C-alpha positions as CSV (number, residue, x, y, z in Angstrom):
1,M,-19.1,30.8,4.2
2,K,-17.8,27.9,5.1
3,I,-19.0,24.5,4.2
4,I,-18.2,20.7,5.1
5,D,-19.5,18.1,2.5
6,L,-20.7,14.6,4.2
7,F,-20.6,11.5,1.9
8,C,-18.7,13.9,-0.7
9,G,-18.1,11.0,-3.4
10,C,-15.9,12.5,-6.2
11,G,-16.8,15.8,-5.7
12,G,-19.6,17.0,-8.0
13,F,-21.6,19.0,-4.8
14,S,-18.3,20.0,-3.6
15,H,-17.0,21.5,-6.9
16,A,-20.4,23.3,-7.4
17,F,-20.3,24.6,-4.1
18,K,-16.4,25.6,-4.8
19,D,-17.3,27.8,-7.9
20,A,-20.3,29.3,-6.3
21,G,-18.0,30.7,-3.9
22,F,-17.9,28.8,-0.8
23,D,-14.7,27.5,1.2
24,I,-15.1,24.1,1.9
25,V,-13.0,23.0,5.1
26,Q,-13.5,19.2,5.2
27,S,-15.2,16.4,3.2
28,Y,-15.9,12.7,4.4
29,D,-16.4,9.5,2.5
30,N,-14.9,6.0,3.0
31,W,-15.0,4.4,-0.6
32,K,-11.4,4.3,-1.5
33,P,-11.9,5.3,-5.5
34,A,-14.1,8.3,-4.6
35,V,-11.4,9.4,-1.8
36,E,-8.3,9.0,-4.3
37,T,-10.5,10.9,-6.9
38,Y,-11.1,13.7,-4.6
39,K,-8.0,14.0,-3.5
40,E,-6.4,14.1,-7.4
41,N,-9.0,17.5,-7.8
42,F,-9.3,19.4,-4.7
43,E,-6.6,20.8,-2.1
44,H,-8.7,20.7,0.8
45,E,-8.8,17.9,3.4
46,I,-11.1,14.7,3.1
47,V,-11.4,12.5,5.8
48,S,-11.5,8.9,4.9
49,C,-13.8,7.3,7.6
50,D,-17.2,5.5,8.2
51,I,-19.9,8.4,8.7
52,S,-21.8,6.5,10.8
53,T,-19.4,7.1,13.8
54,Q,-20.6,10.2,15.7
55,L,-18.0,12.6,13.9
56,N,-16.7,15.6,15.9
57,L,-17.0,18.1,12.6
58,S,-14.9,21.7,12.4
59,P,-17.1,24.6,12.5
60,A,-19.1,25.1,9.2
61,D,-21.6,27.7,8.2
62,V,-23.3,24.9,5.9
63,I,-23.3,21.2,5.7
64,I,-24.2,19.9,2.7
65,G,-24.5,15.9,1.8
66,G,-26.4,13.1,-0.3
67,P,-25.9,9.6,1.9
68,P,-25.4,6.6,-0.2
69,C,-28.5,6.4,-2.3
70,Q,-28.4,2.3,-3.3
71,G,-31.1,1.3,-0.9
72,F,-33.9,3.5,-2.7
73,S,-32.4,3.9,-6.0
74,S,-34.7,2.5,-9.0
75,A,-31.5,1.6,-10.6
76,G,-30.5,-1.2,-8.6
77,L,-32.4,-3.6,-6.2
78,R,-34.7,-1.4,-3.4
79,K,-33.7,-3.4,-0.4
80,P,-36.0,-2.9,3.2
81,G,-33.2,-2.3,5.7
82,D,-30.6,-2.0,3.8
83,K,-27.7,-0.5,6.2
84,R,-27.1,2.4,4.1
85,N,-30.6,3.7,4.1
86,S,-29.7,4.3,7.7
87,L,-27.1,7.0,6.6
88,V,-29.9,9.5,6.1
89,E,-30.5,8.9,10.0
90,V,-26.9,10.1,10.2
91,F,-26.6,13.2,8.5
92,S,-29.9,14.8,10.1
93,S,-27.8,13.6,13.5
94,L,-25.0,15.2,12.3
95,I,-27.1,18.7,11.7
96,V,-28.4,18.4,15.0
97,K,-25.2,18.1,16.7
98,H,-22.8,20.8,14.9
99,L,-26.3,23.1,14.3
100,P,-25.0,24.9,11.0
101,T,-26.8,27.8,9.8
102,A,-27.8,25.9,6.9
103,F,-28.1,22.6,5.6
104,V,-28.2,21.0,1.9
105,F,-29.7,17.3,1.5
106,E,-29.7,15.5,-1.7
107,N,-30.6,12.0,-2.5
108,V,-32.4,9.9,-5.6
109,E,-36.7,10.2,-6.3
110,G,-36.9,6.5,-4.5
111,F,-36.0,8.2,-1.2
112,L,-39.3,9.2,-0.9
113,T,-41.5,6.2,-1.4
114,G,-38.8,3.9,0.0
115,E,-39.8,1.8,3.1
116,K,-43.3,3.6,2.6
117,G,-41.7,6.8,3.1
118,R,-40.0,5.9,6.5
119,H,-36.8,8.0,5.7
120,V,-38.4,11.1,4.8
121,F,-39.7,11.8,8.2
122,A,-36.4,10.4,10.0
123,L,-34.8,13.4,8.2
124,L,-37.2,16.0,8.7
125,T,-38.5,15.2,11.8
126,P,-35.5,15.8,14.2
127,L,-34.1,18.6,12.2
128,I,-37.5,20.8,12.3
129,E,-37.6,19.8,15.9
130,A,-33.9,21.4,15.9
131,G,-35.4,24.4,14.8
132,Y,-34.9,24.3,10.6
133,H,-36.9,25.9,8.2
134,I,-37.3,23.2,5.4
135,H,-37.8,23.1,1.6
136,F,-38.5,19.6,0.5
137,R,-38.8,19.0,-3.1
138,K,-38.2,16.5,-6.2
139,V,-36.7,18.5,-9.4
140,N,-35.6,17.7,-12.7
141,A,-32.1,18.2,-13.1
142,S,-32.8,19.2,-16.9
143,T,-34.8,22.3,-15.7
144,F,-31.7,23.5,-14.1
145,G,-29.8,23.6,-17.3
146,V,-28.2,20.0,-16.7
147,P,-28.1,18.1,-20.1
148,Q,-29.9,15.2,-18.6
149,H,-33.5,13.7,-17.1
150,R,-32.2,13.4,-13.6
151,K,-35.2,13.3,-11.2
152,R,-33.5,14.4,-7.3
153,V,-35.1,15.3,-4.1
154,V,-33.6,18.2,-2.6
155,A,-33.9,19.4,0.9
156,I,-32.4,22.9,1.7
157,G,-32.9,24.2,5.4
158,G,-32.2,27.4,7.7
159,L,-31.8,27.4,11.2
160,G,-34.5,29.5,12.6
161,W,-34.9,31.4,9.0
162,S,-36.4,30.5,6.0
163,P,-33.9,30.1,3.2
164,S,-35.1,30.4,-0.6
165,F,-35.9,27.3,-3.0
166,P,-34.0,28.0,-6.7
167,E,-36.2,28.5,-9.3
168,H,-36.0,26.3,-12.6
169,T,-34.2,28.2,-15.3
170,H,-34.5,26.4,-18.4
171,A,-37.1,24.9,-20.5
172,S,-36.6,21.0,-21.2
173,R,-37.6,18.5,-23.9
174,G,-38.2,15.0,-23.6
175,A,-40.0,14.4,-20.3
176,P,-43.7,15.3,-19.9
177,G,-43.0,16.6,-16.0
178,A,-39.9,18.7,-16.8
179,T,-41.7,20.1,-20.0
180,A,-44.8,20.9,-17.9
181,L,-42.4,23.9,-16.1
182,N,-41.2,25.3,-19.2
183,R,-41.6,29.2,-19.3
184,I,-41.8,31.5,-22.6
185,G,-38.2,33.4,-22.5
186,M,-36.6,30.6,-20.5
187,P,-33.1,29.2,-22.6
188,E,-33.5,25.6,-23.9
189,T,-31.6,23.0,-21.6
190,P,-28.4,22.3,-23.6
191,S,-28.9,18.9,-25.6
192,V,-26.4,15.7,-25.5
193,E,-25.3,16.8,-29.0
194,E,-24.3,20.3,-26.9
195,A,-23.0,18.9,-24.2
196,L,-20.4,16.5,-25.9
197,Y,-19.2,19.3,-28.8
198,G,-15.9,19.8,-28.9
199,L,-14.9,16.3,-28.0
200,P,-12.3,14.6,-30.3
201,Y,-13.7,11.2,-32.2
202,A,-13.1,8.5,-29.2
203,T,-10.8,5.8,-29.9
204,V,-11.1,1.7,-28.7
205,H,-9.9,1.1,-25.3
206,Q,-6.4,-0.3,-24.9
207,K,-4.4,-1.4,-21.9
208,G,-1.8,1.1,-21.0
209,E,-2.5,3.8,-23.7
210,E,-3.7,7.0,-22.3
211,S,-6.5,9.5,-24.4
212,E,-7.0,13.2,-24.1
213,P,-8.9,14.2,-22.5
214,S,-8.3,11.6,-20.4
215,D,-11.1,8.2,-20.3
216,H,-12.2,9.1,-23.4
217,V,-11.9,5.6,-24.9
218,Y,-15.1,3.1,-25.1
219,S,-15.3,-0.9,-25.4
220,L,-16.2,-2.6,-28.7
221,F,-20.0,-4.2,-28.2
222,G,-20.0,-8.1,-28.7
223,E,-21.6,-10.0,-31.5
224,A,-25.0,-9.8,-30.5
225,D,-25.3,-6.0,-29.0
226,Q,-23.4,-4.9,-32.2
227,A,-26.1,-6.5,-33.8
228,R,-28.8,-4.6,-31.6
229,A,-27.1,-1.0,-31.5
230,V,-27.3,-1.2,-35.6
231,L,-30.8,-1.5,-35.8
232,L,-31.5,0.9,-32.6
233,R,-32.7,4.5,-33.9
234,Q,-32.6,7.5,-31.5
235,G,-35.0,7.1,-28.5
236,Q,-35.1,3.4,-29.3
237,R,-34.5,0.8,-26.7
238,M,-34.7,-3.1,-26.7
239,R,-38.8,-3.1,-26.8
240,D,-38.5,-1.2,-29.8
241,L,-36.1,-4.2,-31.7
242,P,-37.9,-7.5,-33.1
243,E,-37.8,-10.1,-30.2
244,E,-35.3,-12.4,-31.7
245,Y,-33.0,-9.8,-30.8
246,W,-33.8,-9.5,-27.0
247,H,-31.8,-10.8,-24.5
248,E,-32.6,-13.7,-22.0
249,S,-32.9,-11.6,-18.7
250,Y,-35.1,-9.2,-20.7
251,K,-37.0,-11.5,-22.1
252,R,-37.8,-13.0,-18.5
253,R,-38.5,-9.4,-17.5
254,A,-40.2,-8.2,-20.2
255,N,-43.8,-8.2,-18.7
256,R,-43.5,-7.7,-15.2
257,R,-45.3,-4.5,-13.5
258,V,-44.0,-2.8,-10.4
259,K,-46.7,-1.5,-7.9
260,D,-45.0,1.6,-7.1
261,G,-43.5,2.3,-3.7
262,I,-43.8,-1.4,-3.1
263,P,-39.9,-2.9,-3.3
264,T,-39.6,-6.0,-4.5
265,E,-36.3,-8.2,-4.2
266,K,-35.8,-7.5,-7.9
267,R,-37.4,-4.7,-9.1
268,G,-38.4,-4.4,-13.0
269,G,-40.4,-3.7,-16.0
270,A,-38.1,-5.1,-18.1
271,P,-34.7,-3.4,-18.3
272,S,-34.7,-1.1,-20.6
273,G,-31.5,-2.6,-22.2
274,L,-29.3,-0.7,-24.7
275,R,-30.8,2.7,-25.4
276,R,-29.7,5.2,-28.2
277,L,-29.6,8.5,-26.7
278,I,-31.6,11.4,-29.1
279,A,-28.8,14.0,-29.9
280,D,-31.2,17.5,-29.8
281,E,-32.7,16.3,-26.2
282,P,-31.4,16.1,-22.8
283,S,-29.9,12.5,-22.0
284,K,-31.4,9.8,-19.9
285,A,-30.0,9.8,-16.5
286,I,-26.5,8.9,-16.1
287,T,-26.2,5.8,-13.5
288,G,-23.7,3.2,-12.5
289,G,-25.3,1.1,-15.9
290,A,-24.8,3.9,-18.6
291,L,-21.4,2.5,-20.0
292,R,-23.6,-1.1,-20.9
293,E,-26.9,0.3,-21.8
294,F,-26.7,3.8,-23.6
295,V,-25.5,3.9,-27.2
296,H,-24.3,6.9,-28.5
297,P,-26.4,9.1,-30.8
298,Y,-24.8,8.8,-33.7
299,Q,-21.9,6.2,-33.9
300,D,-22.5,2.4,-33.1
301,R,-20.7,2.3,-29.6
302,H,-21.2,2.6,-25.8
303,L,-20.2,6.0,-24.5
304,T,-17.0,7.1,-22.9
305,I,-16.0,7.7,-19.2
306,R,-15.5,11.3,-20.6
307,E,-18.7,11.9,-22.3
308,C,-21.0,10.4,-19.1
309,A,-18.8,12.9,-17.1
310,R,-19.7,15.6,-19.6
311,L,-23.3,14.8,-19.1
312,Q,-22.7,15.1,-15.6
313,Q,-20.9,18.8,-16.3
314,F,-17.6,17.6,-15.0
315,P,-14.7,19.7,-16.5
316,D,-12.4,17.7,-19.2
317,N,-9.8,18.3,-16.5
318,F,-11.2,16.6,-13.6
319,V,-9.2,13.1,-12.9
320,F,-11.1,9.9,-12.1
321,C,-9.1,7.3,-10.1
322,G,-10.0,3.1,-10.1
323,S,-11.4,1.0,-12.7
324,Q,-14.0,1.9,-15.5
325,A,-16.7,0.3,-12.9
326,E,-15.6,2.6,-10.5
327,K,-15.3,5.7,-12.2
328,I,-18.9,5.4,-14.1
329,Q,-20.2,4.2,-10.7
330,M,-18.8,7.8,-8.8
331,I,-19.7,9.8,-12.0
332,G,-23.4,8.1,-11.9
333,N,-23.3,8.9,-8.2
334,A,-22.5,12.5,-8.4
335,V,-24.6,15.7,-8.1
336,P,-24.8,17.4,-11.3
337,L,-22.4,20.3,-11.1
338,G,-25.4,23.0,-12.9
339,L,-27.6,21.7,-10.3
340,G,-25.7,21.6,-7.5
341,R,-24.4,25.6,-8.4
342,R,-27.5,26.7,-9.0
343,I,-28.5,25.5,-5.1
344,A,-25.6,26.7,-3.7
345,S,-25.6,30.7,-5.4
346,G,-29.2,30.7,-4.0
347,L,-28.2,29.8,-0.8
348,L,-24.9,32.0,-0.4
349,R,-27.1,34.7,-1.7
350,D,-30.2,33.8,1.1
351,L,-26.9,33.7,3.8
352,R,-25.2,37.0,3.5
353,K,-29.0,38.8,3.5
354,T,-30.8,37.5,5.8
355,P,-29.6,37.1,9.4
356,P,-30.7,33.9,11.4
357,I,-33.4,34.7,14.6
358,S,-32.5,32.0,17.1
359,G,-35.4,30.3,18.9
360,Q,-37.6,30.2,16.2
361,E,-39.7,27.0,15.9
362,G,-39.0,24.5,13.3
363,K,-41.2,24.3,10.3
364,L,-41.8,22.5,6.8
365,L,-41.9,25.5,4.3
366,S,-42.8,23.3,1.6
367,F,-43.0,20.0,0.4
368,M,-43.4,19.1,-3.5
369,P,-42.9,15.5,-4.1
370,T,-43.8,15.9,-8.1
371,V,-44.6,18.5,-10.6
372,A,-46.8,15.9,-12.5
373,S,-50.8,16.9,-12.3
374,A,-51.4,13.2,-10.3
375,M,-49.5,11.5,-7.8
376,S,-49.5,7.6,-7.1
377,P,-50.7,6.1,-4.5
378,A,-47.9,5.9,-2.5
379,L,-47.0,9.9,-2.7
380,T,-50.2,10.5,-2.1
381,T,-50.5,8.4,1.1
382,L,-47.0,9.8,1.9
383,S,-48.1,13.6,1.1
384,H,-51.3,12.8,3.4
385,S,-48.9,12.0,5.9
386,I,-46.1,14.6,5.9
387,Q,-49.7,17.2,5.7
388,Q,-51.3,15.7,9.4
389,R,-47.4,15.7,10.7
390,F,-46.3,18.9,9.8
391,F,-48.6,21.5,8.5
392,K,-51.0,22.7,11.3
393,Q,-53.0,24.9,9.3
394,E,-55.0,23.1,6.6
395,E,-54.9,26.0,4.2
396,H,-50.8,26.7,4.3
397,A,-50.8,22.7,3.8
398,Q,-52.6,22.5,1.1
399,E,-50.6,25.4,-0.5
400,S,-47.6,23.8,0.1
401,L,-48.4,20.4,-1.1
402,C,-49.6,21.8,-4.5
403,P,-47.5,20.2,-7.2
């Protein structure tokens, strides 16, 4: 089965689909460090170009992709009208133009409520009108064996046929929503300690020196952060420290509140500041800020690039190109390999046993924006709009919308 990876970044999704048995024929991105990293680790073609132009793609059975998420991400600023948001529409238009047998879409959870859910409809409407049967759900990667609490939106669609959606495989700890999915007999999600097991002792970064494995070095804390790190216990963050240890930006934002789904120019609550990870639980989500925000569970230091890559399940021989800031950004943008492999292997199994049926009407098979027992006002509004637009029979709609 041949696939194309749009907005491929450094190749987390590609790696997972390749591991599952797909043949990657082309990948596309236009961020230079990610393109260089991709070329270092894969043999097939990567095209460096502006994907917002109308591309003529090679024939493929499946198109996968995660358009850049910074316009939706809770880790940064949510900006209505951010031009990166429109790349979701570029993704759906390329699917409609080339009509692959299946597609997979991945994005941050903020995609659900960004700009009041407009981009959810921009994704789903043209694809359903083109004949795709689609599952659209929010997942926590830790329930698929990823050593990290990483909430993501995943859509899987089949042209004229109904794909399955992968079942959870692991029992997770440390997040109520993920814990609610635990079942007797499930293996436990690997912890931070287990994910980092076997790495040698990290060394202080020295310009021009290499480590083995690569990128397993850290920068020293400044004096103030060193004092904070010494006081932090596992699971604690800035708010758990005496106020005299709070940095100025934290003090300014400590009492901010954000209404879910209503983006502001500067989002907050207060940033978590430094946070010491818990050794025997999955990590918090690895983002572009992980190097400055996370403290090693046992040592008074930042994480290394290689440790962040381990938590995203990249193999130790995966080479990252660019500056430290560029490397952690591409790692934070990537799809964790365990989640990607689970999606890929299920889709490959479906494709081998389920022949497409031409001429069928498209439909939304399921819409699950949360696994929690209650939804925020923004998600409630979105779910109601989805029900009105895509589910014609009330009974089926209620079943499909059930968390």
